[in-house]
N, C-alpha and C positions, 0 to 999 in steps of 0.2 A: 330674109329681111332681119336686120340687126336693130334692136331697140336699146337705147341707152337711158339709164336712170341715175339720179343723184340721191345719195344717202338712203337707198333702199336697203332695208334690213336683210341680211343674208345669214344663213346658219354657218357654224364652223364646218359642218360637213360639206356644204356647197363650196365654201372657200377652199377647203382642202381638195375638193374635186378639181377645181380649176387650177390650183397649184400643181396637182399631180399631172394634169393634162397639158401643162405648160412646162417650161424648163426651170421653174423656181422651186419645185418641191425639194430638190437637193440642198437648197440653202434656207429652207424654212422649217419650223418645227411641226411638220405635218403629222408626226406621231404623238403630239401633245395637244389634243383638242381643247384643253383648258387654256393653254397659252394662246392658241389661235382665236378662241372666243374673246379673250382679253384684247388681243390685237384689233379685232373688229369693234369691240365696245369702245375703245379709246381712240379710234381714228377720228380725225376732225372732218375729213372729206372723203367720200367714196363715190366713185363713178363706176357703174357696172354695165356690162354689155350682155344682152340676152338674145337667144335665138330659139324660137319655138318654146319659150318658157324655161329654157335651160341656160344657166349661167355659163358664159363662154369667155368673159373677160372682166378684169377688175383693175382699177387704179385706186389704191388706198394710200391716203396721205395724212401726215401730221403737220399742222400749219397754224400760223397766227393770222393768215389771210392778208397780211400787209407787207411784211418784210421777207419772209421765207416760207417755203413749203417743201417739206421733205416727202417726195414721192417714194414711199417705202416699198410698195409692191406694184409692179405693172406686169400682169399676167394675162396671156391670151392663149386659149386652147391651141396647141400646135397645129392641129388640122385646119385651123382658120387663120393662121399667121400669114403675113405678107398680103393682107387684104385691106390694110388701113385701119383696122380696129384699134390697135395700140396707139396709133397716131390720133385717132378720134378721142380715145380715152384721155390722152394728154391734153388735147385741145379743150375738151370739156372741163378738165381739171383747171386749166389756166383761166377759163371763162369765169370761174368762181373766185378768182384771186384778184387782189388789188393791182393797179397798173405797175407798181414798183416791186411787186412780189417776185422773188427769184424762185425758180423751180430747181430743186436739188435732188439728185438720186445717186445711188451706187449701182453701177452696172453689173449684171451677171457677166461672167467671163465671155461667154459666146455672143453677147449683145454689144460688146464694146465698139464694134464698127458701125452699129445702127445709129447710136445717139448723135454722133457728129453730122450724120446725113440729114437729121431732122432739126438741127439748130442748136444742139447742146454743145458747150465747149468743155474741154477737159480742165479740171482744176488740179493743180500740182500739190496741194497740201491738205488733202482729206485724211482724217485720222479716225481710227476705230479702237475702242477699248472694250474688251470682253469682261 
C-alpha cells in the first residue's frame, strides 16, 4: 500500500536516497547534502509517496499556486516505477494549484517519451542559465 502526504518534512538523506534509487541522481547534487537541504527548505509544495514507512517517491515544486508551478523533481524508486506512483504525485501536485496554474518541468532524457503520454506538451523555447 502506498501512502501520499503533502508537505511532510523529509531529511536530506531521505531525499538523496530516493534520488539515488530513481534516475535523477545523475542530474542532482546528491554529493552536496547542504544544497539538497536548501532545496527541500525552499520548496513551496512537496508531495511524497511512502511504502512501509520508507520514502519511495517525491514531487518537489516551486510555485506561486496561481499562474505557474515548476515541478523541479519527480522521482520514484526504480523498482516501483510503472505502477502509477509518478502519475499520482503529479495529480496530487495539481490538486493544490489554482485552476489556471500551469505545471512546468524539464524532463530527464530517458523520460521524454513519458510526459506526452500523460498530458504534457513540449514547449519549444525553454532556456537554462548555469
